[in-house]
N, C-alpha and C positions, 0 to 999 in steps of 0.2 A: 426258688423259694427258700427262705431262711429255714434252717432245721427246726422242726417243732412248731412252725407257724402255720395256722390254718389259713386257707384261701379266703380272701375277703368275701363277705356275703354280697357285695356289690360287683363282684367280678363279672366280666363279659368274656365269652369265648373268642379265641382267635378266629378271624375270618380265613377263608381259603386264600392262600398267598401264592399267586402265580409269579413265576420268575420275571425279573426285569432284565430285558436284553442289555448286555454290557456290564452286568453286575454279578459277581460270584462271591459267596460268603461262606463262612464256617466258624465253628466255635470249638474250644478245647479247654481242658482242665490243666492250667499251668501251675496250680498250687500257690498262687500269690498270697492268699490268706485262707481260703476255704479248702477243705479236704473232700475229695470225692464229688465235686460239682464243677461244671464249666464256669470259668471266670475270665475268659479271654475270647474275643471274636475279632475276625479280620474280614475286610471286604476288599476286593480288587476290582478296579474299574477299567473299562476300555479306554484306549488312548483318545484324547480329545474331550473327555468328560469335564464339564464345567461344575463349579461349586459356589455356593453362597452360604453364609453363616451368620448366626446371631449368638451373642455370649452374655454371660452374667455381668451385672453392674457391681457386684460385690467387689470391694476394694482390696480383698485378699484372695485373688484368683489363683487357681492351680496352675502349675507349669504347663500342662497340656492346653489350657485356655490361651496362655501367652503364645505358645507355639502355633496354634491354629489361627490366631489373629494375624500373625506375621505371614503364615502360609497363604492366607486368604487373598493376599494382595496379588498373587499370581493367577488366581481365577481358574486354576486347573487342578485336578485330583486324579491320582492313580491308585491310592490305597487309603484305607481307614483301619486303625487298630484301636480297640477299646478294651480296657480291663476293668474288672470289678474287684472290690475288697480293699483297695488302697487308692485314695484320691490323688496322691502325689501333690498335695497342697501343704504349704508351709514347710517345705523341704529344702529351700535355698538352692545352692549350687548343685547338690545331689539331685534335686528335681529336674533342673535343666539338663544335667548329664543324662538322666533317664529318658527324657524326651528325645534328645539328640541321638542316643544309642538306638532307641526303638525305631525312630524314623529312618535312620541309616540302614538298619537291618531289614526293614520292610522294603525300602527303596531298592536295595541290592536284589532282593527276591523278585520284585515286580519288574525291575529294570527301568527305574525312573530317578528323578532327583528327590532328595529328602524333603524338599519344600513342596512336593506333590503328595506327601503322605500326611494325613490328618490323624490326630490323636485325641483320645478322651479317657479319663479315669474317674472312677467313682468308688467311694468307700471311706475308710477311716482317714481323718486328717492328721497331719503331723508325724506320720511314720514314713521313713524312707522307702521308696518303691523298689522292690527287688527286681529290677528290670532285666537282670540276667535270666530270670525264669521266663520272661516274655520273649526275649531274643532267642532263647534256646528252643522255645515251643513253636516259634513262627515258621521255620522251614517245613516241618511236618504238617502244620495247620494249613499253610499255603498250598501244599500239594493236594489237600483234600477239599479245597474250596469248590462250591457248587452253586449253580443258579437256584437250586432249591434250598439254600441255606438260610432263608430269612427267619424262620422260626427258631433255628438254633442260635442265630445271632441275638434275637430278642431275649432268649433265655440266658444267653451267655453274659449279659451285663446286669442281671438282677442282683440287688443287695437285699434290702428288707422288703422288696416287692414280693407279693404273694401270687401274682400271675403275670405272664408275659403280655406285652401290649403291642398291638399292630393294627393298622387300618389301611384300607386301600380303596382307590377310586379310579375311574377312567375319565378321560377328557378328550374333546375334539379340538385339534389345531389344524385349521385349513383343510378339513376333510380327512385328516389322519388321526386315528385313535392312538392315544398315548396312555400309559398307566403311571399312577403315582402311588407308591406304597411307603408307609412310614412305620418305624418301630421306636419305642420309647421305654425308658425306665424312670421310675420316680415313685416315692411313697412318703418320705419325710424330708424335712428341710426344703419345703415347697412354699414359695411365695412369689407373687407376680413382679418380677424385676428382670425379665429377659434372660434366661429362657425357662427357668424353673425346673430343670432336670436334664437328662440326656435324651436327645431325639435325633434320629437320622432318617432322612427321607430320600428315596431313590425314584428316579423317573427315567424313562427312555426317551423323553422329549428332547428336542434340540433347542436349547435356549442359551443365549450368551450369558456369561457370568454377571455382568452389570444388570441385565434385565431380571435374571434369577434373583439377585439380591433385592431389587426393587419390589418383586412379588413376595419374597419371603418375609421381609420385615413387617409389613402391615398384617400379614396372615398370622404371624406370631403374636403381634400386639392384640389381635382380636380373639386369641385362643389362650395360649399359655400365660399371657399377662392378665388374664381375667380369672385365674384360679389361685387358690391358696389352701394349704393344709394347716400350716403352723406359723405363718408369717416370717419364717426364716429363709433367707435367700441363699442358696447354695453357692459355694466357691467354685463349683465345677459346671454350672449351667451352660449347656451347649446345644444348639440346634444347627445341624448341617444338612444342606440340600444338594444332592448330586444329580446331574443331568447327563446321561451318557450320549444322547443324540442318536441312538440306534433306531428310533422310530422313523427318522428321516422326514419329519414334518416340514412344510414350507417355512422358510426363514422369516418371511414378512407377514405371516398369518396372524390373525387376531388371537390374543391369549386370554380373553375373558373367561372362557370355559375352563381353561387350565387353572387360572387364578382361583375360580370358585371351587374347583375340586381340591386344590391345594389347601384352601381354607377349611374345607370339610374334613380332610384327613387330619389336619393339625387340631381341630376342635375335638374330633373323636379321641385322639391321643391324649389331649389335655384332660378331658373328662375321665378317661381311664386312670390317669394319675390321681385325680381326686377320689375316684372310686376305690383306689388302693391306698388311700391315706392311712398312715400307721394307726391301727386300732379302729378305723372307721366302721361305722355301722349304718350310716345314713349319708346320702348325697343331697346337698342343699343348693338350690338355685335361688338367687336373690335378684329380683328385677326392681330397678329404681326408675321412676318416671317423675315428670314435673320438676326436674332440676333446672338450674339456670343454663346449663349446657351439658353436652354428653360427657365431657371430661369430669365435670363435677359429679354427675350421676354415678360414673364408675367409681370415683373415690369414695362416695358414700356407700355404695354396694360393697366395696372391699373393706371398709371400716366395720360394717356389720359382719361380713364374712370372717374377719380376723378377730372378732371379739370372743375371748374365752368364755365370758358369761353367756353370750348367745349360743355358742357352740356346746357348752355343757348343758344348757337348758334343752337344746335339741337332743342331746344324748339321753337326758332324763325324761324326754317326751313331755316336757313342761311347757304349756302354752303361755309363757311369760312374755307378753308383748312389750312390757316395760323395759326389758333389756334391749329390745330393738330400738326403742325411742332413745335410750341412753347412747347406743352406738351411733345412731344418726347424729345426735347432738355433738358427739366428740370427734366427728370426722373432720371438723375444721372447714366445712363447706357451708355455703349459704343455706339456711334452714329456718323455718318459722314454726315454732311449737303449735301455734293455733291453726296452721294450715295442713299439718301432717296427717296422713292417712296410712293405715297399715292393714294388710291382709295376710293370712296364712292359709294355704290350701284353698284359695279362692274365696275365703270367707272374710269379709271386712270386720275387723275387731275395733278399729278406731277410725273415725272420720273427722276431718277438720279439727284436730287437736283434742278430741274427747271420745269416750267409749260410745260405740254405736248403741242406740236405744234397744233394749230387749236383746242384747248380744247373747247368743247361745254358744258356750264354749265347747259343747259336746262334739260337733263335727270337726272342730279344730284339733281337739284331743285325738280323735280318731285318725286324722291326717298325720299327726305327729308320731303315731305308732307305726307308720309305714316306713319303707326304706328310702323313698325319695320325697323330700320336703320342698315346697315352693313358698317363697315369701315375696310379697309385692309391697313396695313403699312408694307412695306418691307425696312428693314434697310440696306440690301445689304452687310452685314458683315460676315455672317456665315449661319449655318443650324438650329439655334434655333427658335422654334415656341411657341407661347402662345396666350391665348384667355382670354378676360375679358368681362363681361356683365354689363351694367349700364342702367340708364334711364335718361331722360332729367330733367332739373332743371327749374321748373315753379314757378309762384307766389303762386300756390296752396301749395307748400312746406312751404312757409313763413306763409301762413294763418293757416295751421295745427299746426305748431310748435310755432307760436306766441301766440296761445291761448290754448296750450296743457293742462295747469293746471287750466285754468279759465272756 
């Protein structure tokens, strides 16, 4: 947690994190930017571990994103190295050298090829990463890796986060129980454009890399791509899924339960990121129905979720449904003013383009005073449905980002 930053009132506690067979983790204080706090974590994987990944669509990605995209082609992973405090973005050749040196150092320690090492960085953009501090810290860190290091890893990559984020589920594959556990970091620069923060998922399931990729992409789309804090897509967005195969499940078994559990883990983590939105005091769910199709419904939901006017009204506990109407209309999706209906907290404020007769604002105001806000929008055009999650926009967001580098 950043020094002097209070834990988000929307924080959720860490679940009990059982070890994942074939995964060892640990964290250390490398002094990359912070003093007296962990800012580096490493994971080592058993031989044969497969990997899948999804990355930012930002056109100015960090050097670690480029590295991981190239490494993903091999489909195998033996190590992961993640640092906080410096994003290694917009650093040119120095950034590429940093990734090469870090991967080479980790590969030497683990005994693998550099292309089997995955990297991620988060923090300040435009400053050269002092990778010598990372490579110097890796030998001692690697010697201390433990199957019980999941919590340390979750804490080791925090920047403006106020609480560590982890989620876990079990699944059945052909009669064999497997475990899926994910950790994530994210608080600001959060917008739905694949993948909206750093997230690492570990499982003992045996799943080939192409199948793993086919399961990960839609799961990310239904979770991380439905959240937004500030409409800014990070240059470092990375989601990586590592499968050690240690559970020994049957190779040809049905993966439906595994896929469902994976989606649940990712959605848990995505909502934790929103709960930890910089300065956030309220979690907001926006459900859109009656759109021409599901894709249109999601775009409308995200337009409302990204509206500063809507988000500040929520922060001020102001039941101003006119701002929701505005956001729906500016989404660029099919909409008809005279068919639009809006509810907050389960109370319909407007139906078919006009205020509900005898509308009583009191229960809506009471709902707005809570920590979790629910909005429902019915476009009245079709059967499309979509959901987005966001948080309110408070002065705390300005305070955090106005002094981020100072």
